[in-house]
C-alpha distance (Angstrom), angle and dihedral (degrees) to the residues before:
residue distance angle dihedral
M1 . . .
L2 3.85 . .
K3 3.77 113.5 .
V4 3.75 120.6 -167.4
R5 3.86 122.5 -171.9
R6 3.85 104.9 -131.5
G7 3.76 104.6 -177.9
R8 3.80 120.5 146.0
R9 3.77 114.9 -44.7
S10 3.79 126.2 -155.1
R11 3.78 90.0 -154.9
P12 3.85 137.7 23.6
A13 3.77 117.0 -85.5
S14 3.79 113.8 -95.4
L15 3.79 133.3 -154.0
R16 3.76 87.8 -99.5
D17 3.87 90.5 56.8
V18 3.87 89.1 52.4
A19 3.74 90.8 46.9
A20 3.84 92.9 52.4
A21 3.80 92.2 48.3
T22 3.92 92.2 52.6
G23 3.74 100.1 33.7
V24 3.75 95.8 -123.8
S25 3.80 133.0 114.1
V26 3.89 124.6 -84.0
M27 3.73 88.9 -115.9
T28 3.76 92.8 54.0
V29 3.89 88.3 50.3
S30 3.84 91.3 49.2
N31 3.87 92.4 49.4
A32 3.80 92.7 45.8
L33 3.81 94.8 51.7
S34 3.79 93.7 43.6
G35 3.74 93.8 45.3
R36 3.79 95.6 -117.4
G37 3.75 131.5 128.6
R38 3.78 133.9 24.3
I39 3.76 107.3 -66.2
A40 3.77 128.6 159.3
D41 3.76 114.4 -102.8
D42 3.77 92.2 -123.7
T43 3.81 92.0 50.2
R44 3.83 91.0 48.1
R45 3.81 91.3 51.2
R46 3.82 91.3 49.2
I47 3.81 92.7 51.2
R48 3.83 93.4 46.9
Q49 3.87 90.9 48.1
A50 3.73 90.8 50.7
A51 3.87 90.6 47.5
D52 3.76 90.0 52.9
E53 3.77 93.9 47.6
L54 3.71 93.6 47.6
M55 3.80 89.1 45.8
Y56 3.84 91.0 -126.3
R57 3.76 115.2 -172.9
P58 3.85 121.2 -171.8
N59 3.81 119.3 -111.0
R60 3.81 100.4 -115.5
L61 3.80 92.9 -163.5
V62 3.74 91.3 54.6
H63 3.80 91.4 45.8
A64 3.80 91.2 50.2
I65 3.86 91.1 52.6
R66 3.80 91.6 48.8
T67 3.79 98.0 43.5
G68 3.80 104.5 26.5
Q69 3.82 88.7 -126.5
S70 3.90 124.3 109.4
G71 3.85 94.1 -159.4
T72 3.85 89.2 -124.6
V73 3.77 131.6 111.7
G74 3.87 122.9 -160.7
V75 3.77 118.2 -129.3
V76 3.85 120.7 -165.5
V77 3.81 110.7 -178.3
N78 3.78 139.7 155.9
L79 3.75 115.2 -94.9
S80 3.82 98.1 -166.7
N81 3.83 96.0 75.3
S82 3.79 122.5 85.0
Y83 3.79 93.0 -137.7
T84 3.90 94.1 59.0
A85 3.81 91.8 94.5
L86 3.84 91.6 58.2
L87 3.81 91.2 47.3
V88 3.77 93.4 50.5
R89 3.85 92.1 44.7
G90 3.81 89.0 56.9
I91 3.89 91.3 48.5
H92 3.76 91.7 45.7
N93 3.81 97.4 47.9
E94 3.80 94.0 48.5
L95 3.76 94.1 46.2
A96 3.86 91.3 45.9
R97 3.86 89.4 56.1
S98 3.82 88.2 60.4
G99 3.74 93.7 45.8
R100 3.82 93.8 -107.6
L101 3.77 128.1 134.2
P102 3.90 124.9 -140.2
I103 3.73 118.8 -137.6
L104 3.82 107.5 -153.5
H105 3.78 129.2 -145.5
F106 3.83 118.9 176.9
T107 3.78 127.4 -149.4
G108 3.79 130.4 178.2
V109 3.84 103.2 110.3
D110 3.86 107.7 143.7
T111 3.75 104.4 -119.8
G112 3.77 94.8 168.3
T113 3.82 90.9 -113.8
A114 3.81 133.7 93.9
R115 3.79 91.2 -114.3
D116 3.83 123.2 60.9
T117 3.76 101.8 -128.4
N118 3.83 90.2 -150.3
E119 3.81 93.3 63.4
L120 3.65 98.9 82.5
A121 3.76 93.2 44.3
H122 3.88 87.4 54.1
L123 3.79 92.2 50.3
H124 3.80 92.5 50.5
R125 3.80 91.2 46.6
L126 3.72 89.7 54.5
L127 3.73 93.3 48.5
D128 3.89 88.7 52.1
H129 3.86 86.4 56.5
R130 3.81 87.7 55.7
V131 3.81 95.9 -121.8
D132 3.84 113.6 -173.9
G133 3.89 92.2 -134.9
I134 3.77 143.0 -7.9
I135 3.84 131.7 -127.6
F136 3.85 107.3 -159.4
W137 3.77 133.9 -171.0
P138 3.84 101.0 -163.3
S139 3.76 123.0 -150.6
D140 3.75 90.4 -158.7
E141 3.76 115.1 38.0
T142 3.87 92.8 -177.3
V143 3.81 94.2 75.4
P144 3.85 114.3 126.5
A145 3.68 124.2 -123.8
S146 3.81 89.7 -101.1
Y147 3.85 89.0 67.1
L148 3.84 87.6 68.2
H149 3.82 96.1 35.4
E150 3.83 92.6 128.1
V151 3.80 90.6 55.2
W152 3.78 91.7 49.4
D153 3.83 93.4 42.3
R154 3.85 88.8 57.5
G155 3.78 92.6 46.0
I156 3.80 91.6 -122.8
P157 3.80 115.2 163.8
L158 3.90 112.2 -121.4
V159 3.85 129.6 -166.8
A160 3.78 122.3 -167.2
V161 3.79 116.1 -149.6
D162 3.76 127.4 -152.7
R163 3.87 93.8 -8.9
R164 3.69 122.0 54.0
L165 3.81 120.9 -131.8
E166 3.82 94.1 -139.4
K167 3.87 94.2 175.7
T168 3.79 92.1 58.1
N169 3.86 138.4 54.8
A170 3.87 92.1 -112.2
D171 3.79 117.8 137.5
F172 3.82 115.1 -121.2
S173 3.82 135.0 -143.5
G174 3.85 117.1 -173.7
T175 3.77 147.0 103.5
D176 3.75 130.6 -55.9
D177 3.87 93.4 -110.2
V178 3.74 95.3 178.6
A179 3.80 90.5 57.2
G180 3.80 88.4 48.0
G181 3.72 91.7 55.4
R182 3.70 90.7 50.8
L183 3.85 91.4 52.6
M184 3.80 90.1 52.0
M185 3.82 93.7 52.2
D186 3.84 94.5 39.7
H187 3.82 89.5 55.4
A188 3.77 94.3 49.2
L189 3.86 92.5 47.8
A190 3.79 92.3 45.8
L191 3.81 89.5 56.6
G192 3.78 89.4 53.3
H193 3.77 103.0 -104.0
R194 3.81 116.3 154.8
H195 3.76 102.1 168.3
I196 3.78 106.2 61.4
A197 3.85 133.5 167.5
H198 3.85 127.3 -166.5
L199 3.75 124.0 -149.9
A200 3.79 95.3 -149.4
G201 3.74 102.2 -176.3
D202 3.90 119.6 -150.6
L203 3.84 104.4 -17.4
R204 3.78 91.5 -159.1
V205 3.78 84.8 74.8
S206 3.74 109.7 82.6
T207 3.75 96.2 -143.4
F208 3.78 89.7 59.1
A209 3.82 94.0 43.0
E210 3.80 92.3 52.2
R211 3.81 92.4 48.5
L212 3.77 87.9 55.1
R213 3.72 91.2 47.1
G214 3.75 91.3 54.7
C215 3.81 90.6 51.0
R216 3.78 91.3 50.4
V217 3.85 92.9 49.1
Q218 3.71 89.3 59.4
V219 3.71 102.8 39.4
G220 3.85 88.5 45.4
K221 3.75 88.6 72.8
R222 3.80 91.3 60.4
R223 3.85 128.2 73.6
D224 3.72 96.7 -177.5
V225 3.79 95.1 64.0
S226 3.77 129.1 93.4
F227 3.92 109.5 -151.3
Q228 3.77 132.6 172.6
A229 3.78 128.6 176.1
I230 3.86 119.0 -148.9
E231 3.72 120.5 -159.7
C232 3.84 106.3 -144.5
G233 3.82 143.0 138.6
L234 3.82 134.3 -144.3
H235 3.76 91.0 -85.3
D236 3.88 95.3 61.3
C237 3.76 106.1 14.6
R238 3.85 94.6 97.5
D239 3.88 92.5 53.5
R240 3.77 91.2 46.6
V241 3.79 92.4 53.8
L242 3.74 90.8 48.5
S243 3.89 90.1 55.1
L244 3.88 88.0 50.7
L245 3.77 91.4 52.6
R246 3.76 94.6 53.2
D247 3.82 90.6 60.2
S248 3.83 114.4 101.2
R249 3.83 87.8 -129.1
R250 3.70 95.6 49.4
P251 3.84 119.4 172.8
T252 3.77 116.8 -94.7
A253 3.82 88.8 -158.9
I254 3.84 130.7 40.6
L255 3.82 118.7 -164.7
A256 3.72 113.7 -162.5
A257 3.87 124.0 -157.9
S258 3.84 88.3 -140.1
D259 3.79 139.4 17.6
L260 3.82 89.5 -114.2
L261 3.82 91.3 59.2
A262 3.72 88.5 46.6
Q263 3.83 88.9 55.9
Q264 3.81 87.1 55.8
A265 3.89 89.7 53.0
Y266 3.89 87.9 51.3
E267 3.81 89.0 55.7
A268 3.74 95.3 46.2
L269 3.81 91.7 49.5
E270 3.71 90.0 52.2
D271 3.85 90.6 50.9
A272 3.73 89.0 51.7
G273 3.85 93.1 49.1
L274 3.81 93.9 -114.7
R275 3.81 127.1 135.0
V276 3.86 121.1 -124.5
G277 3.83 110.7 -125.6
Q278 3.82 91.6 14.5
D279 3.72 109.7 53.8
V280 3.84 96.0 14.7
S281 3.78 129.7 12.8
V282 3.81 120.2 -138.6
I283 3.77 126.9 -159.4
G284 3.77 123.9 -173.3
F285 3.83 138.6 -170.4
A286 3.79 132.2 -124.8
D287 3.86 104.1 25.8
L288 3.79 95.1 -120.3
P289 3.80 116.3 -179.5
E290 3.75 87.5 -99.7
A291 3.79 88.9 67.5
Q292 3.82 89.6 75.4
W293 3.77 95.8 41.7
L294 3.75 91.5 64.3
Q295 3.79 120.2 91.6
P296 2.93 112.9 -106.0
K297 3.80 93.2 27.7
L298 3.78 112.5 -109.3
T299 3.78 125.2 -103.4
T300 3.74 104.1 -138.8
I301 3.86 148.2 155.7
R302 3.82 109.5 -95.1
Q303 3.82 118.4 -137.2
D304 3.81 117.0 -164.0
F305 3.80 100.6 -132.5
E306 3.76 96.3 175.2
L307 3.81 92.0 53.8
I308 3.85 88.7 48.5
G309 3.70 88.7 57.3
R310 3.82 92.8 46.6
N311 3.79 90.6 50.9
A312 3.82 90.6 50.4
A313 3.77 90.7 52.8
R314 3.84 92.3 46.6
L315 3.84 90.0 51.8
I316 3.81 90.1 53.2
L317 3.83 91.2 46.3
D318 3.84 92.6 49.0
R319 3.79 89.2 54.1
L320 3.84 92.5 48.7
T321 3.79 92.0 46.8
A322 3.88 88.2 52.6
G323 3.79 89.4 56.8
G324 3.76 106.0 -67.4
K325 3.81 98.2 -88.4
A326 3.75 132.0 125.1
G327 3.85 112.4 -108.8
T328 3.75 127.4 -126.7
I329 3.75 93.6 -131.8
A330 3.79 116.4 62.1
R331 3.83 117.9 -132.8
N332 3.82 123.1 -146.2
L333 3.80 126.0 -155.5
R334 3.86 110.0 -170.9
I335 3.86 120.1 -179.3
A336 3.79 120.2 -146.3
P337 3.79 109.7 -117.1
E338 3.77 125.5 -137.3
L339 3.80 134.9 -131.5
V340 3.78 113.0 -123.2
V341 3.87 112.7 -167.6
R342 3.73 119.5 -153.1
G343 3.81 136.2 153.3
S344 3.89 98.3 -69.0
S345 3.76 93.0 80.3
A346 3.76 131.3 60.1
P347 3.86 140.8 135.1
P348 3.81 113.6 -63.9
S349 3.79 117.1 -93.7
L350 3.89 113.0 -97.8
K351 3.77 93.7 -110.1
H352 3.86 92.0 58.9
Q353 3.76 99.6 39.8
């Protein structure tokens, strides 16, 4: 049995120390620990045991020089959303399994413009740190490929999360938003609602546009349903809902493109003296923690943010395994969402059917 004297070390154990403890060459140790070369199983086990007992840790700087990879992945995500922690946890855990380290940069500062002006600076800073790939949550998905020219010039793999960068070759990890829109509408129709409104959000954002498209696909099959989509944001959604409720043919169901818009609908209904789930049903999208704080709890479309993060990391790792270069054909991983029924949705009252 191999015995290694551990004691107190004034410096980290090196490959040379492991080689001396096992009686093999430094090259053999290097190959055994990296999984390269043809080495007998027994020898490989002895080397790994010695490395563990000596508490050997690889020199990342040397590794980066030899392989051209730093072992890090840049992550630029929005800090203003409550599900960011789940997204980052998925990214971190998947990267950690491969021995890679995420370097985080957070956006979300309200600059009054569609594009967060810090984003490009974050991307350039990550490139300066020689990251192997970048996972990016864009504030503006309409940017052209030239916006990311330095990323592409260096051949760095890039994955967009939540919002697709359609004008670039970036890979994408997100939700099947069209399917989510269908689920919302199917649930309202199955309950018997025939007067339905949709709070669509900002339709310049692809996630919102695709959710509306899913709603329209399903309602387009029905001739007995009145449907209207209202483009609105958090600043004006409440007032738009109040206007709807003053109409004699007010909706019996409100489908919101996000849980935060659904929360605005709750407030408008309270202002109008109407009860959520009894006078008007409300359905949200995302299943944020806020969905269960509302009373009654919000029926919503659940997105798996942790899995979105894991998938983003897998797309990066696949690119790196294939040689560390960005591909010419973008790949998309979309997760099927799930309907979560709670107290905010019910059949319409008899007087409004």
